VOSEMAR-773110 format. One record per residue (C-alpha): residue number from 1; residue in three letters; x, y, z. Coordinates in pm, whole numbers, plus 50000, padded with zeros to 5 digits. Layout:
REM residues N
{NUM "ALA" {X Y Z}} ...
***
This chain:
REM residues 329
{1 "MET" {74250 31349 78891}} {2 "GLN" {74250 31636 78643}} {3 "ILE" {74586 31752 78511}} {4 "VAL" {74702 32079 78666}} {5 "ARG" {74823 32307 78388}} {6 "LYS" {75130 32528 78407}} {7 "GLY" {75001 32878 78473}} {8 "LYS" {74669 32929 78296}} {9 "MET" {74757 32798 77954}} {10 "LYS" {74462 32741 77723}} {11 "ILE" {74452 32414 77533}} {12 "GLY" {74297 32414 77187}} {13 "LEU" {74192 32127 76965}} {14 "ALA" {74195 32152 76584}} {15 "LEU" {73977 31881 76429}} {16 "GLY" {74014 31841 76054}} {17 "SER" {73807 31711 75765}} {18 "GLY" {73789 31350 75647}} {19 "GLY" {73436 31221 75597}} {20 "ALA" {73358 30898 75783}} {21 "ARG" {73719 30880 75901}} {22 "GLY" {73636 31183 76114}} {23 "LEU" {73451 30950 76350}} {24 "ALA" {73803 30888 76480}} {25 "PHE" {73772 31225 76656}} {26 "ILE" {73531 31056 76896}} {27 "GLY" {73813 30820 76991}} {28 "VAL" {74046 31116 77041}} {29 "LEU" {73799 31286 77275}} {30 "LYS" {73740 30960 77463}} {31 "ILE" {74106 30933 77555}} {32 "LEU" {74140 31302 77642}} {33 "GLU" {73835 31272 77869}} {34 "ARG" {73967 30955 78030}} {35 "GLU" {74303 31119 78099}} {36 "LYS" {74130 31431 78240}} {37 "ILE" {74302 31656 77986}} {38 "PRO" {74099 31980 77971}} {39 "ILE" {74007 32138 77637}} {40 "ASP" {73933 32512 77635}} {41 "LEU" {73883 32578 77264}} {42 "ILE" {73787 32374 76957}} {43 "ALA" {73797 32468 76591}} {44 "GLY" {73664 32219 76340}} {45 "THR" {73652 32178 75966}} {46 "SER" {73388 31964 75795}} {47 "MET" {73356 31639 75996}} {48 "GLY" {73576 31800 76260}} {49 "SER" {73318 32076 76301}} {50 "LEU" {73045 31816 76344}} {51 "ILE" {73222 31623 76621}} {52 "GLY" {73357 31942 76779}} {53 "GLY" {73016 32110 76762}} {54 "LEU" {72841 31818 76928}} {55 "TYR" {73107 31816 77199}} {56 "VAL" {73081 32185 77287}} {57 "SER" {72701 32152 77290}} {58 "GLY" {72742 31924 77592}} {59 "MET" {72748 31577 77435}} {60 "ASP" {73034 31366 77575}} {61 "ALA" {73244 31122 77372}} {62 "ILE" {73073 30811 77509}} {63 "THR" {72730 30937 77402}} {64 "MET" {72864 31023 77056}} {65 "GLU" {73013 30676 77030}} {66 "GLU" {72681 30511 77115}} {67 "ILE" {72505 30714 76845}} {68 "ALA" {72776 30643 76585}} {69 "LEU" {72780 30269 76653}} {70 "ASN" {72409 30247 76575}} {71 "ILE" {72447 30386 76222}} {72 "SER" {72377 30117 75961}} {73 "TRP" {72464 30123 75592}} {74 "GLN" {72090 30149 75518}} {75 "GLN" {72069 30468 75725}} {76 "THR" {72377 30607 75553}} {77 "ALA" {72230 30538 75209}} {78 "LYS" {71901 30701 75308}} {79 "PHE" {72083 31010 75434}} {80 "PHE" {72263 31053 75100}} {81 "THR" {71952 31015 74886}} {82 "PRO" {71995 31258 74589}} {83 "THR" {71780 31569 74564}} {84 "ILE" {71667 31764 74259}} {85 "SER" {71900 32063 74270}} {86 "LYS" {72159 32227 74047}} {87 "ALA" {72370 32320 74349}} {88 "GLY" {72435 31972 74490}} {89 "LEU" {72331 31608 74490}} {90 "VAL" {72210 31608 74851}} {91 "ASP" {72012 31879 75033}} {92 "SER" {72228 32002 75325}} {93 "ASP" {71909 32090 75515}} {94 "LYS" {71919 31724 75619}} {95 "ILE" {72240 31783 75813}} {96 "GLU" {72094 32073 76008}} {97 "LYS" {71767 31894 76086}} {98 "LEU" {71951 31582 76202}} {99 "LEU" {72178 31786 76429}} {100 "GLU" {71887 31978 76579}} {101 "SER" {71726 31647 76670}} {102 "PHE" {72025 31587 76899}} {103 "ILE" {72128 31931 77024}} {104 "GLY" {71829 32153 76957}} {105 "LYS" {71898 32516 76867}} {106 "LYS" {72195 32575 77097}} {107 "ARG" {72417 32870 77007}} {108 "ILE" {72796 32883 76989}} {109 "GLN" {72828 33190 77212}} {110 "ASN" {72656 33006 77499}} {111 "SER" {72899 32713 77500}} {112 "LYS" {73140 32662 77791}} {113 "ILE" {73409 32558 77545}} {114 "SER" {73490 32820 77279}} {115 "PHE" {73406 32691 76932}} {116 "ALA" {73457 32786 76569}} {117 "ALA" {73350 32612 76249}} {118 "VAL" {73555 32671 75935}} {119 "SER" {73380 32703 75599}} {120 "THR" {73461 32842 75254}} {121 "ASP" {73294 33125 75064}} {122 "ILE" {73273 32941 74731}} {123 "LYS" {73223 33259 74525}} {124 "LYS" {73522 33451 74666}} {125 "GLY" {73738 33152 74756}} {126 "LYS" {73792 33284 75107}} {127 "GLN" {73785 33123 75449}} {128 "VAL" {73487 33202 75671}} {129 "VAL" {73522 33127 76043}} {130 "ILE" {73185 33100 76219}} {131 "LYS" {73208 33185 76590}} {132 "ASN" {72848 33265 76675}} {133 "GLY" {72495 33162 76588}} {134 "LYS" {72332 32820 76588}} {135 "ILE" {72578 32535 76625}} {136 "SER" {72380 32319 76384}} {137 "LYS" {72391 32585 76110}} {138 "ALA" {72765 32642 76158}} {139 "ILE" {72829 32269 76123}} {140 "ARG" {72609 32252 75815}} {141 "ALA" {72810 32526 75646}} {142 "SER" {73141 32360 75730}} {143 "CYS" {73028 32014 75613}} {144 "SER" {72872 32105 75276}} {145 "VAL" {73108 31923 75038}} {146 "PRO" {73093 32101 74698}} {147 "GLY" {72903 31906 74436}} {148 "ILE" {72758 31669 74693}} {149 "PHE" {72579 31888 74949}} {150 "THR" {72399 32208 74857}} {151 "PRO" {72578 32524 74986}} {152 "LEU" {72444 32730 75276}} {153 "LYS" {72338 33078 75169}} {154 "HIS" {72434 33314 75451}} {155 "ARG" {72453 33696 75425}} {156 "ASN" {72485 33693 75045}} {157 "ARG" {72756 33429 75065}} {158 "PHE" {72743 33066 74962}} {159 "LEU" {72927 32860 75221}} {160 "VAL" {73071 32515 75158}} {161 "ASP" {73318 32269 75312}} {162 "GLY" {73604 32445 75494}} {163 "GLY" {73844 32169 75393}} {164 "LEU" {73895 32339 75057}} {165 "ILE" {74100 32608 75229}} {166 "ASN" {74179 32486 75580}} {167 "PRO" {74152 32106 75628}} {168 "VAL" {74309 32115 75978}} {169 "PRO" {74239 32458 76137}} {170 "VAL" {74542 32484 76364}} {171 "ASP" {74584 32855 76291}} {172 "VAL" {74219 32924 76373}} {173 "VAL" {74252 32768 76720}} {174 "ARG" {74569 32968 76779}} {175 "ALA" {74392 33290 76680}} {176 "MET" {74113 33205 76923}} {177 "GLY" {74364 33229 77205}} {178 "ALA" {74506 32879 77249}} {179 "ASP" {74853 32856 77403}} {180 "ILE" {74884 32488 77319}} {181 "VAL" {74731 32350 77000}} {182 "ILE" {74665 31982 76937}} {183 "GLY" {74613 31924 76565}} {184 "VAL" {74421 31611 76465}} {185 "SER" {74421 31481 76108}} {186 "VAL" {74245 31178 75960}} {187 "ILE" {74298 31278 75596}} {188 "PRO" {74432 30971 75413}} {189 "GLU" {74727 30937 75185}} {190 "VAL" {74616 30962 74823}} {191 "ILE" {74704 30603 74735}} {192 "TYR" {74602 30286 74920}} {193 "LYS" {74711 29932 74838}} {194 "SER" {74382 29786 74943}} {195 "LYS" {74116 29562 74793}} {196 "GLU" {73866 29832 74884}} {197 "LEU" {74042 30112 74695}} {198 "PRO" {73779 30316 74504}} {199 "ILE" {74020 30422 74231}} {200 "LEU" {74068 30081 74071}} {201 "LYS" {73927 30147 73727}} {202 "ILE" {74069 30494 73679}} {203 "GLU" {74320 30370 73421}} {204 "LYS" {74041 30261 73186}} {205 "ILE" {73840 30576 73253}} {206 "LEU" {74131 30803 73168}} {207 "LYS" {74194 30620 72840}} {208 "ASN" {73831 30636 72732}} {209 "ARG" {73722 30975 72867}} {210 "ILE" {73449 31161 72680}} {211 "PRO" {73492 31537 72631}} {212 "LEU" {73202 31744 72760}} {213 "SER" {73235 32011 72493}} {214 "LEU" {72937 32127 72292}} {215 "THR" {72729 31817 72241}} {216 "LYS" {72365 31747 72174}} {217 "ARG" {72380 31418 72361}} {218 "GLU" {72234 31389 72709}} {219 "ILE" {72500 31442 72975}} {220 "THR" {72522 31124 73183}} {221 "SER" {72693 31053 73516}} {222 "LYS" {72952 30845 73328}} {223 "MET" {73045 31143 73114}} {224 "ILE" {73076 31363 73423}} {225 "ASN" {73292 31102 73594}} {226 "ASN" {73522 31089 73293}} {227 "ARG" {73566 31467 73287}} {228 "ILE" {73646 31480 73660}} {229 "ALA" {73888 31190 73610}} {230 "LYS" {74065 31402 73348}} {231 "LEU" {74110 31679 73603}} {232 "ILE" {74249 31429 73853}} {233 "GLU" {74494 31304 73589}} {234 "LYS" {74647 31652 73570}} {235 "LYS" {74706 31640 73944}} {236 "ILE" {74884 31304 73925}} {237 "LYS" {75213 31422 73779}} {238 "ASP" {75445 31301 74053}} {239 "SER" {75636 30995 73932}} {240 "LYS" {75608 30822 74269}} {241 "ILE" {75229 30844 74261}} {242 "LYS" {75224 30712 73905}} {243 "GLN" {75446 30424 74014}} {244 "LYS" {75213 30340 74303}} {245 "LEU" {74913 30345 74071}} {246 "SER" {75098 30116 73832}} {247 "GLU" {75179 29872 74114}} {248 "ILE" {74813 29865 74218}} {249 "PHE" {74691 29785 73867}} {250 "ILE" {74956 29513 73824}} {251 "GLU" {74862 29368 74161}} {252 "LYS" {74493 29365 74059}} {253 "ARG" {74569 29191 73728}} {254 "LYS" {74763 28920 73911}} {255 "THR" {74475 28847 74146}} {256 "LYS" {74229 28866 73853}} {257 "GLU" {73984 29063 74062}} {258 "LYS" {73719 29259 73878}} {259 "PRO" {73756 29623 73991}} {260 "LYS" {73453 29825 74094}} {261 "MET" {73347 30126 73890}} {262 "LEU" {73404 30466 74044}} {263 "THR" {73093 30655 74154}} {264 "ILE" {73066 31033 74137}} {265 "PHE" {73086 31036 74520}} {266 "ASP" {73417 30844 74507}} {267 "ILE" {73568 31079 74251}} {268 "LEU" {73459 31401 74421}} {269 "MET" {73580 31283 74761}} {270 "GLN" {73908 31143 74630}} {271 "SER" {73992 31458 74433}} {272 "THR" {73916 31666 74744}} {273 "PHE" {74145 31452 74959}} {274 "ILE" {74432 31489 74710}} {275 "MET" {74422 31865 74763}} {276 "GLU" {74345 31861 75136}} {277 "ARG" {74628 31625 75222}} {278 "GLU" {74893 31865 75094}} {279 "ILE" {74741 32166 75273}} {280 "ALA" {74703 31966 75595}} {281 "LYS" {75074 31881 75600}} {282 "MET" {75159 32251 75610}} {283 "LYS" {74895 32335 75871}} {284 "LEU" {75007 32060 76108}} {285 "LYS" {75357 32208 76122}} {286 "GLU" {75206 32493 76326}} {287 "ALA" {75063 32259 76592}} {288 "ASP" {75237 32189 76923}} {289 "ILE" {75114 31830 76922}} {290 "VAL" {75001 31630 76619}} {291 "ILE" {74765 31334 76622}} {292 "GLU" {74741 31143 76293}} {293 "THR" {74548 30824 76237}} {294 "GLU" {74691 30528 76046}} {295 "PHE" {74407 30329 75895}} {296 "LYS" {74524 29983 75786}} {297 "ARG" {74214 29933 75573}} {298 "PHE" {74069 30187 75334}} {299 "VAL" {73760 30363 75474}} {300 "ASN" {73538 30524 75214}} {301 "PRO" {73444 30880 75317}} {302 "LEU" {73076 30780 75315}} {303 "GLN" {73108 30460 75518}} {304 "TYR" {72976 30603 75844}} {305 "TYR" {72856 30257 75946}} {306 "ARG" {73220 30161 76009}} {307 "ALA" {73230 30378 76319}} {308 "ALA" {73380 30113 76548}} {309 "GLU" {73710 30084 76361}} {310 "CYS" {73731 30461 76303}} {311 "ILE" {73685 30538 76673}} {312 "LEU" {73942 30274 76765}} {313 "GLU" {74196 30433 76530}} {314 "GLY" {74138 30766 76701}} {315 "GLU" {74203 30610 77041}} {316 "LYS" {74524 30441 76924}} {317 "ALA" {74661 30760 76767}} {318 "THR" {74589 30964 77081}} {319 "LYS" {74751 30712 77315}} {320 "LYS" {75073 30745 77116}} {321 "VAL" {75107 31115 77204}} {322 "LEU" {74980 31113 77563}} {323 "SER" {75332 31143 77703}} {324 "GLN" {75394 31449 77482}} {325 "ILE" {75069 31609 77599}} {326 "ARG" {75149 31552 77966}} {327 "LYS" {75500 31687 77922}} {328 "ILE" {75400 32009 77745}} {329 "ILE" {75106 32075 77979}} 
***
């Protein structure tokens, strides 16, 4: 039996960024569907725009789960095959074409559930909220991680991942007319004490970084990684974070495990999460209900083949706040 809302309050869902962890949003929607909790509006950023966009296009959570569970690591690797472009490592056209294979050319304004995708105008550094047009194109704009996916050129603007400015778009849902906003975040803490942590060799990288000043040598990926690592070092000024890093390196030396080298994907994603986590904390304060996942094992942002555990985490996190949702509705 569907929950009867007090008056005609509109319920909005704010789905944030988070790479592969964003598959947890499928778990969130599964529980909300099972509990007959109606959703009137959805605003999504990056992965949140993808899951939210598929949902408003008419695809239910169970169907999304079936698709996600059939993603293998080979398919993931193929999807992220580098392209020859100065604007990004991967052509974001792939995102749009993949989405159209599932939802066609459906438009936002024709959806029963109001939808908005949050992106960033990379030239002006301003938020761009897309509320009309093709759902697939809106998702593409919101998911184009700078440096990895090529930007979407739209009306003389270059649009990239909305997580740079608004990683959990609670305020956007509110502005759309939501009376009750459920904010969902899967953005991880910066530091993980895990064997799968992709920041294991950063200590060595920071000590041996190569400046990318005027040089006649060929610029390699290692040199780029070192420069980005230097930028990350400036961000890691908090003594607690330094202490945690120290503990991780000591722990690794004790176990005598050979750490894996950081890839450019790892560095770009990790540096993005450092920034997004802090912004997300502020945004979530504006939500009426907050759903936050607690991954026990580190999930790399590109490990989409680990859908099962991500979806399960979304289900667990949503079950914890069901009583709050029922009470406020």
